[in-house]
C-alpha positions as a Markdown table, in Angstrom:
| # | Residue | x | y | z |
|---|---|---|---|---|
| 1 | Met | 56.7 | 154.0 | 105.3 |
| 2 | Leu | 58.1 | 157.4 | 104.6 |
| 3 | Leu | 59.5 | 157.3 | 108.1 |
| 4 | Lys | 61.5 | 153.9 | 107.2 |
| 5 | Lys | 63.1 | 155.4 | 104.0 |
| 6 | Phe | 63.9 | 158.5 | 105.8 |
| 7 | Ser | 65.6 | 156.7 | 108.3 |
| 8 | Arg | 67.7 | 154.5 | 105.9 |
| 9 | Lys | 68.5 | 157.9 | 104.1 |
| 10 | Gly | 69.5 | 159.5 | 107.3 |
| 11 | Leu | 71.7 | 156.4 | 108.7 |
| 12 | Leu | 73.3 | 156.7 | 105.0 |
| 13 | Leu | 74.5 | 160.5 | 105.7 |
| 14 | Leu | 75.6 | 160.0 | 109.2 |
| 15 | Thr | 77.9 | 156.6 | 108.1 |
| 16 | Val | 79.4 | 159.2 | 105.4 |
| 17 | Met | 80.0 | 162.4 | 107.8 |
| 18 | Thr | 81.8 | 159.6 | 110.3 |
| 19 | Val | 84.0 | 158.5 | 107.8 |
| 20 | Val | 84.7 | 161.7 | 106.4 |
| 21 | Phe | 85.4 | 163.5 | 110.2 |
| 22 | Val | 87.6 | 160.4 | 111.2 |
| 23 | Thr | 89.9 | 160.8 | 108.2 |
| 24 | Ala | 90.3 | 164.8 | 108.8 |
| 25 | Cys | 91.1 | 163.5 | 112.3 |
| 26 | Gly | 93.8 | 161.6 | 110.7 |
| 27 | Asn | 95.3 | 164.0 | 108.1 |
| 28 | Gly | 95.8 | 166.0 | 111.3 |
| 29 | Asn | 98.9 | 163.7 | 112.2 |
| 30 | Ser | 100.5 | 164.4 | 108.5 |
| 31 | Asp | 104.3 | 165.7 | 108.0 |
| 32 | Lys | 104.6 | 168.9 | 105.7 |
| 33 | Asn | 104.4 | 166.8 | 102.9 |
| 34 | Gly | 100.9 | 165.2 | 103.6 |
| 35 | Ala | 102.8 | 161.7 | 104.1 |
| 36 | Ser | 102.3 | 159.7 | 107.0 |
| 37 | Pro | 105.2 | 159.5 | 109.5 |
| 38 | Ser | 104.1 | 156.0 | 110.3 |
| 39 | Ala | 103.8 | 154.8 | 106.4 |
| 40 | Ser | 107.3 | 156.4 | 105.3 |
| 41 | Ser | 109.0 | 154.2 | 108.1 |
| 42 | Ala | 107.4 | 151.2 | 107.5 |
| 43 | Ser | 108.2 | 151.1 | 103.6 |
| 44 | Pro | 110.7 | 152.8 | 100.8 |
| 45 | Ser | 109.5 | 155.7 | 98.8 |
| 46 | Ala | 111.0 | 156.5 | 95.7 |
| 47 | Ser | 112.6 | 159.1 | 97.1 |
| 48 | Gln | 114.5 | 156.6 | 99.4 |
| 49 | Pro | 114.6 | 153.1 | 97.7 |
| 50 | Ala | 116.0 | 150.6 | 99.6 |
| 51 | Ser | 118.9 | 149.7 | 99.9 |
| 52 | Ser | 120.5 | 146.7 | 97.5 |
| 53 | Glu | 124.1 | 146.3 | 99.3 |
| 54 | Ala | 125.2 | 142.9 | 99.4 |
| 55 | Pro | 126.1 | 141.0 | 103.2 |
| 56 | Ser | 129.4 | 142.0 | 104.2 |
| 57 | Ser | 132.0 | 139.2 | 103.5 |
| 58 | Glu | 132.0 | 139.0 | 107.9 |
| 59 | Ala | 128.3 | 138.2 | 107.5 |
| 60 | Val | 128.9 | 135.3 | 104.7 |
| 61 | Lys | 129.4 | 131.8 | 106.7 |
| 62 | Leu | 131.3 | 129.3 | 104.9 |
| 63 | Ser | 131.4 | 125.3 | 105.1 |
| 64 | Gly | 134.3 | 123.1 | 104.0 |
| 65 | Gln | 137.5 | 121.5 | 105.0 |
| 66 | Ile | 141.0 | 122.9 | 104.5 |
| 67 | Glu | 144.1 | 120.4 | 104.8 |
| 68 | Ile | 147.4 | 122.6 | 105.5 |
| 69 | Asp | 150.7 | 120.7 | 106.5 |
| 70 | Gly | 154.8 | 121.1 | 106.7 |
| 71 | Ser | 156.9 | 122.8 | 109.2 |
| 72 | Ser | 156.9 | 122.4 | 112.7 |
| 73 | Thr | 158.4 | 125.7 | 113.3 |
| 74 | Val | 155.6 | 127.6 | 111.2 |
| 75 | Phe | 152.8 | 125.4 | 112.8 |
| 76 | Pro | 152.4 | 127.6 | 115.9 |
| 77 | Ile | 151.4 | 130.3 | 113.6 |
| 78 | Thr | 149.3 | 128.5 | 111.4 |
| 79 | Glu | 147.7 | 126.7 | 114.3 |
| 80 | Ala | 146.8 | 130.2 | 115.8 |
| 81 | Val | 145.6 | 131.8 | 112.8 |
| 82 | Ala | 143.3 | 128.3 | 112.7 |
| 83 | Glu | 141.7 | 129.3 | 115.8 |
| 84 | Glu | 140.9 | 132.4 | 115.2 |
| 85 | Phe | 139.6 | 131.7 | 112.0 |
| 86 | Gly | 137.6 | 129.4 | 113.6 |
| 87 | Lys | 135.7 | 132.0 | 116.0 |
| 88 | Glu | 134.3 | 133.4 | 112.7 |
| 89 | Gln | 133.9 | 130.4 | 110.5 |
| 90 | Gly | 133.1 | 127.7 | 112.4 |
| 91 | Asn | 131.6 | 125.4 | 109.8 |
| 92 | Val | 134.9 | 125.4 | 108.5 |
| 93 | Lys | 137.4 | 122.7 | 109.5 |
| 94 | Val | 141.3 | 123.6 | 109.3 |
| 95 | Ala | 143.3 | 120.3 | 109.7 |
| 96 | Val | 147.2 | 121.2 | 110.7 |
| 97 | Gly | 149.9 | 118.6 | 110.7 |
| 98 | Val | 153.2 | 118.7 | 111.5 |
| 99 | Ser | 155.2 | 116.2 | 108.8 |
| 100 | Gly | 158.2 | 118.7 | 108.4 |
| 101 | Thr | 158.7 | 120.9 | 105.2 |
| 102 | Gly | 160.2 | 118.3 | 103.4 |
| 103 | Gly | 157.0 | 116.2 | 103.9 |
| 104 | Gly | 155.0 | 118.5 | 103.6 |
| 105 | Phe | 155.8 | 119.3 | 100.0 |
| 106 | Lys | 155.5 | 116.2 | 99.7 |
| 107 | Arg | 151.8 | 116.6 | 100.0 |
| 108 | Phe | 151.5 | 119.7 | 98.5 |
| 109 | Cys | 153.0 | 118.8 | 95.2 |
| 110 | Ala | 150.6 | 115.6 | 94.9 |
| 111 | Gly | 147.7 | 118.2 | 95.4 |
| 112 | Glu | 146.7 | 116.9 | 98.8 |
| 113 | Thr | 146.6 | 119.8 | 100.7 |
| 114 | Ala | 145.5 | 123.6 | 100.1 |
| 115 | Phe | 148.9 | 125.2 | 102.4 |
| 116 | Ser | 152.1 | 124.2 | 103.1 |
| 117 | Asn | 153.9 | 125.6 | 106.1 |
| 118 | Ala | 157.6 | 126.4 | 105.2 |
| 119 | Ser | 160.5 | 127.1 | 107.2 |
| 120 | Arg | 162.8 | 127.3 | 103.7 |
| 121 | Pro | 161.9 | 128.0 | 100.5 |
| 122 | Ile | 160.5 | 125.4 | 98.2 |
| 123 | Lys | 163.5 | 123.5 | 96.3 |
| 124 | Gly | 164.0 | 123.0 | 92.5 |
| 125 | Glu | 163.4 | 119.4 | 92.3 |
| 126 | Glu | 159.8 | 120.2 | 94.7 |
| 127 | Ala | 159.2 | 122.6 | 92.2 |
| 128 | Glu | 159.2 | 120.4 | 89.4 |
| 129 | Leu | 157.2 | 118.0 | 90.9 |
| 130 | Cys | 154.5 | 120.4 | 91.8 |
| 131 | Lys | 154.7 | 121.4 | 87.9 |
| 132 | Thr | 154.6 | 117.8 | 87.3 |
| 133 | Asn | 151.3 | 117.3 | 88.8 |
| 134 | Gly | 149.7 | 120.6 | 87.4 |
| 135 | Val | 149.9 | 122.1 | 90.9 |
| 136 | Glu | 150.6 | 125.9 | 90.7 |
| 137 | Phe | 151.4 | 127.7 | 93.6 |
| 138 | Thr | 151.9 | 130.9 | 95.5 |
| 139 | Glu | 154.6 | 131.6 | 98.0 |
| 140 | Leu | 153.8 | 134.0 | 101.0 |
| 141 | Lys | 156.2 | 134.9 | 103.7 |
| 142 | Val | 154.7 | 135.4 | 106.9 |
| 143 | Ala | 157.5 | 136.3 | 109.7 |
| 144 | Phe | 160.9 | 135.8 | 111.0 |
| 145 | Asp | 162.5 | 133.3 | 112.9 |
| 146 | Gly | 165.8 | 132.4 | 114.4 |
| 147 | Leu | 167.2 | 128.9 | 114.5 |
| 148 | Ser | 168.4 | 128.9 | 118.2 |
| 149 | Val | 171.5 | 126.4 | 119.5 |
| 150 | Val | 170.1 | 125.1 | 123.0 |
| 151 | Val | 171.7 | 123.2 | 125.6 |
| 152 | His | 170.7 | 122.0 | 129.5 |
| 153 | Lys | 170.0 | 124.7 | 131.8 |
| 154 | Asp | 172.7 | 123.5 | 134.4 |
| 155 | Asn | 175.3 | 124.1 | 131.6 |
| 156 | Asp | 178.1 | 126.1 | 133.4 |
| 157 | Phe | 181.0 | 125.8 | 131.0 |
| 158 | Ile | 179.6 | 127.3 | 127.2 |
| 159 | Asp | 179.5 | 130.8 | 127.1 |
| 160 | His | 178.8 | 131.2 | 123.3 |
| 161 | Leu | 179.8 | 129.2 | 120.1 |
| 162 | Thr | 181.5 | 130.2 | 116.6 |
| 163 | Val | 180.0 | 128.6 | 113.5 |
| 164 | Glu | 183.3 | 126.5 | 113.2 |
| 165 | Glu | 182.4 | 125.1 | 116.5 |
| 166 | Leu | 178.8 | 124.3 | 116.0 |
| 167 | Ala | 179.9 | 122.8 | 112.4 |
| 168 | Lys | 182.9 | 120.7 | 114.9 |
| 169 | Ile | 179.7 | 119.3 | 116.9 |
| 170 | Phe | 176.9 | 118.6 | 114.3 |
| 171 | Gly | 179.0 | 118.2 | 111.2 |
| 172 | Thr | 179.8 | 115.4 | 109.2 |
| 173 | Glu | 183.7 | 115.9 | 108.7 |
| 174 | Asn | 185.8 | 114.7 | 112.4 |
| 175 | Pro | 182.8 | 115.6 | 114.6 |
| 176 | Ala | 184.0 | 115.9 | 118.2 |
| 177 | Lys | 183.0 | 113.2 | 120.4 |
| 178 | Thr | 183.3 | 114.7 | 123.7 |
| 179 | Trp | 183.2 | 118.7 | 124.8 |
| 180 | Ser | 186.6 | 118.7 | 125.7 |
| 181 | Glu | 187.5 | 118.0 | 121.7 |
| 182 | Val | 185.4 | 121.3 | 120.8 |
| 183 | Arg | 187.4 | 123.6 | 123.1 |
| 184 | Ala | 190.3 | 123.5 | 125.4 |
| 185 | Gly | 189.3 | 123.2 | 129.1 |
| 186 | Trp | 185.8 | 122.0 | 128.7 |
| 187 | Pro | 184.7 | 118.5 | 130.0 |
| 188 | Ala | 185.6 | 115.4 | 128.6 |
| 189 | Glu | 181.7 | 114.1 | 128.8 |
| 190 | Lys | 180.4 | 112.9 | 126.0 |
| 191 | Ile | 178.1 | 115.1 | 123.7 |
| 192 | Leu | 174.6 | 114.5 | 122.9 |
| 193 | Val | 173.2 | 115.9 | 119.8 |
| 194 | Phe | 169.4 | 116.7 | 119.3 |
| 195 | Ser | 168.4 | 117.3 | 115.2 |
| 196 | Pro | 165.6 | 118.3 | 113.2 |
| 197 | Gly | 165.7 | 115.0 | 110.5 |
| 198 | Ala | 166.1 | 115.2 | 106.8 |
| 199 | Asp | 162.2 | 116.0 | 106.0 |
| 200 | Ser | 162.8 | 119.5 | 108.3 |
| 201 | Gly | 163.0 | 122.6 | 106.6 |
| 202 | Thr | 165.1 | 123.6 | 109.9 |
| 203 | Phe | 167.4 | 121.2 | 109.4 |
| 204 | Asp | 167.8 | 122.0 | 105.4 |
| 205 | Tyr | 168.5 | 125.5 | 106.7 |
| 206 | Phe | 171.5 | 124.6 | 109.5 |
| 207 | Asn | 172.8 | 122.4 | 107.2 |
| 208 | Glu | 173.2 | 125.0 | 104.4 |
| 209 | Glu | 174.3 | 127.8 | 107.3 |
| 210 | Ile | 176.5 | 125.9 | 109.3 |
| 211 | Leu | 177.5 | 122.2 | 107.5 |
| 212 | Ala | 178.3 | 123.7 | 103.9 |
| 213 | Lys | 175.4 | 121.1 | 102.8 |
| 214 | Lys | 177.8 | 118.1 | 103.9 |
| 215 | Gly | 175.1 | 116.6 | 106.4 |
| 216 | Leu | 174.6 | 115.7 | 109.9 |
| 217 | Arg | 177.0 | 113.4 | 111.7 |
| 218 | Thr | 175.2 | 110.0 | 111.8 |
| 219 | Asp | 177.1 | 108.4 | 115.2 |
| 220 | Asp | 175.1 | 106.6 | 118.2 |
| 221 | Ala | 175.4 | 110.3 | 120.0 |
| 222 | Val | 172.7 | 111.7 | 117.4 |
| 223 | Ser | 169.0 | 111.7 | 118.5 |
| 224 | Leu | 166.7 | 113.1 | 115.1 |
| 225 | Ser | 162.9 | 114.2 | 115.3 |
| 226 | Glu | 160.7 | 116.1 | 113.3 |
| 227 | Asp | 158.8 | 117.1 | 116.3 |
| 228 | Asp | 160.3 | 120.0 | 117.8 |
| 229 | Asn | 158.8 | 119.5 | 121.2 |
| 230 | Thr | 160.7 | 116.2 | 121.3 |
| 231 | Leu | 164.2 | 117.9 | 120.7 |
| 232 | Val | 162.8 | 120.6 | 123.6 |
| 233 | Gln | 162.4 | 117.5 | 126.2 |
| 234 | Gly | 165.6 | 115.6 | 124.9 |
| 235 | Val | 167.6 | 118.6 | 125.6 |
| 236 | Ala | 166.4 | 119.5 | 128.3 |
| 237 | Gly | 166.9 | 115.8 | 129.9 |
| 238 | Ser | 170.7 | 115.6 | 129.2 |
| 239 | Lys | 173.0 | 117.7 | 130.9 |
| 240 | Tyr | 175.8 | 117.4 | 128.3 |
| 241 | Gly | 173.3 | 117.9 | 125.4 |
| 242 | Ile | 172.9 | 120.3 | 122.4 |
| 243 | Gly | 170.2 | 121.2 | 119.9 |
| 244 | Tyr | 168.7 | 123.5 | 117.7 |
| 245 | Phe | 165.2 | 125.0 | 116.5 |
| 246 | Gly | 163.1 | 127.7 | 116.2 |
| 247 | Phe | 163.0 | 130.8 | 118.5 |
| 248 | Ala | 159.7 | 130.1 | 119.5 |
| 249 | Tyr | 160.1 | 126.5 | 120.7 |
| 250 | Tyr | 163.0 | 128.3 | 123.0 |
| 251 | Glu | 161.1 | 131.2 | 124.4 |
| 252 | Glu | 158.1 | 128.6 | 125.3 |
| 253 | Asn | 160.5 | 126.3 | 127.3 |
| 254 | Ala | 163.2 | 129.4 | 128.5 |
| 255 | Gly | 162.9 | 127.6 | 132.0 |
| 256 | Lys | 164.6 | 124.8 | 131.6 |
| 257 | Leu | 166.8 | 125.3 | 128.5 |
| 258 | Lys | 169.9 | 127.8 | 127.9 |
| 259 | Val | 170.2 | 129.6 | 124.8 |
| 260 | Val | 173.6 | 129.9 | 123.2 |
| 261 | Pro | 175.1 | 133.2 | 121.4 |
| 262 | Ile | 176.4 | 132.5 | 118.4 |
| 263 | Asp | 179.8 | 134.2 | 116.9 |
| 264 | Gly | 178.7 | 134.3 | 113.0 |
| 265 | Gly | 182.2 | 136.4 | 112.6 |
| 266 | Ser | 181.2 | 140.1 | 114.3 |
| 267 | Gly | 181.1 | 138.6 | 118.1 |
| 268 | Pro | 178.7 | 136.2 | 119.9 |
| 269 | Val | 175.1 | 137.1 | 119.1 |
| 270 | Glu | 172.0 | 136.0 | 121.8 |
| 271 | Pro | 168.9 | 135.6 | 119.7 |
| 272 | Ser | 166.1 | 138.0 | 120.4 |
| 273 | Asn | 163.1 | 139.3 | 118.7 |
| 274 | Glu | 165.6 | 142.6 | 117.7 |
| 275 | Thr | 168.8 | 140.7 | 116.8 |
| 276 | Ile | 166.8 | 138.4 | 114.6 |
| 277 | Lys | 164.7 | 141.3 | 113.0 |
| 278 | Asp | 167.5 | 143.7 | 112.5 |
| 279 | Gly | 169.8 | 140.6 | 110.9 |
| 280 | Ser | 172.5 | 141.0 | 113.3 |
| 281 | Tyr | 171.8 | 136.8 | 114.9 |
| 282 | Ser | 173.7 | 135.9 | 111.5 |
| 283 | Pro | 173.3 | 133.4 | 110.0 |
| 284 | Leu | 170.6 | 132.1 | 112.0 |
| 285 | Ser | 168.0 | 134.2 | 111.2 |
| 286 | Arg | 165.4 | 133.4 | 108.3 |
| 287 | Pro | 162.0 | 133.8 | 106.9 |
| 288 | Leu | 158.9 | 131.5 | 106.8 |
| 289 | Phe | 156.8 | 130.6 | 104.7 |
| 290 | Ile | 153.0 | 129.2 | 103.6 |
| 291 | Tyr | 152.1 | 128.1 | 99.9 |
| 292 | Val | 149.4 | 128.2 | 98.7 |
| 293 | Asn | 147.4 | 125.6 | 95.8 |
| 294 | Asn | 146.5 | 128.7 | 93.2 |
| 295 | Lys | 143.4 | 126.0 | 92.1 |
| 296 | Gln | 142.2 | 125.7 | 95.9 |
| 297 | Tyr | 142.5 | 128.9 | 96.4 |
| 298 | Glu | 139.6 | 129.4 | 94.0 |
| 299 | Arg | 137.4 | 127.4 | 96.6 |
| 300 | Pro | 135.5 | 130.2 | 99.0 |
| 301 | Glu | 136.9 | 128.9 | 102.4 |
| 302 | Val | 140.4 | 128.6 | 100.7 |
| 303 | Lys | 140.8 | 131.9 | 99.4 |
| 304 | Glu | 139.0 | 133.5 | 102.6 |
| 305 | Phe | 141.7 | 131.4 | 105.4 |
| 306 | Ala | 144.2 | 132.7 | 102.6 |
| 307 | Lys | 143.0 | 136.6 | 103.4 |
| 308 | Phe | 142.3 | 136.1 | 106.7 |
| 309 | Phe | 145.9 | 134.3 | 107.4 |
| 310 | Met | 147.7 | 137.4 | 106.0 |
| 311 | Asp | 145.2 | 140.2 | 107.6 |
| 312 | Asn | 146.2 | 138.8 | 110.9 |
| 313 | Val | 149.4 | 137.0 | 110.9 |
| 314 | Pro | 151.3 | 140.0 | 112.1 |
| 315 | Glu | 149.7 | 140.1 | 115.5 |
| 316 | Leu | 149.2 | 136.7 | 116.1 |
| 317 | Ser | 153.1 | 135.3 | 115.0 |
| 318 | Ala | 154.2 | 137.7 | 117.8 |
| 319 | Glu | 151.9 | 136.2 | 120.1 |
| 320 | Val | 153.5 | 132.9 | 119.7 |
| 321 | Gly | 157.0 | 134.0 | 119.8 |
| 322 | Tyr | 157.9 | 135.1 | 116.1 |
| 323 | Ile | 158.9 | 138.1 | 115.0 |
| 324 | Pro | 156.6 | 140.0 | 112.2 |
| 325 | Met | 157.8 | 141.5 | 109.4 |
| 326 | Pro | 157.1 | 145.4 | 108.4 |
| 327 | Gln | 154.0 | 146.1 | 107.1 |
| 328 | Glu | 155.4 | 147.0 | 103.4 |
| 329 | Thr | 156.4 | 143.2 | 103.3 |
| 330 | Tyr | 152.8 | 142.0 | 104.4 |
| 331 | Asp | 151.3 | 144.4 | 101.8 |
| 332 | Ala | 153.4 | 143.0 | 99.0 |
| 333 | Glu | 153.0 | 139.5 | 99.7 |
| 334 | Lys | 149.0 | 139.7 | 100.3 |
| 335 | Ala | 149.0 | 141.9 | 96.3 |
| 336 | Lys | 150.1 | 138.3 | 95.2 |
| 337 | Leu | 146.8 | 137.0 | 96.3 |
């Protein structure tokens, strides 16, 4: 009986001594402050609170659909931005239409689209329509463009055109029927005209700067299209044809078209990145725009796309053949948001 009691006491004492020994060995790995390194790395201490920072905007994944319509001239820029935006926000679907600047404003002022591409500023009657429908907007300049006059690549008689000659070719007042009526010595061949239609901001700009707002000739020599690619194909397929559209579309098709230097009063100047940016390609250099529906801007995906657009448009506009504006201009435009 005594032996059994002793054995139990001895066993208890041995167990206590073992626990003390193991604990002492464990404390041998403590740091100078007596804290276990593994414990401090596994959870934050009072002196090192857990981070309370919110996830960065890049980490926020958005969803939804964004409707954009308008100018075919601005389309390549917006398409490039939408493609890059999709790499970061794949759940946001961005649909970009090409109904022309005027057609785009019709939808925009009806509240159907979040953005409208425009190759000219909004007109007074369009702004009034937006106001009537309760659509408030912000105008943003995004790039420069040089409206380019082009002829067939094998045209060997046109070296340049004056503004007056352009009006004689495209205008309503006594339009020239043949090239010989434009300038003596040119062939007596019928002129074929390829022009953007009435819904195009490119036509509006050309009508104002070249045709004195008198409009385009309407005889059977004229082919109209809101799609610049259709105009490219028309001129490229007509030896005695002539047309005009944005500089980027000329650059993309330079192998099958010939660009015409324009004399705006200071001698012939050919459109290029330099002459468009410095304004010497006059009077056919112009800014390009996007318009933002302010109410739709409150949607997270629309706001993020607008900011992404303005942050990336300098680089992306250059990649697709347009001329970026000075950085201070972009800074001023972004401040509007």
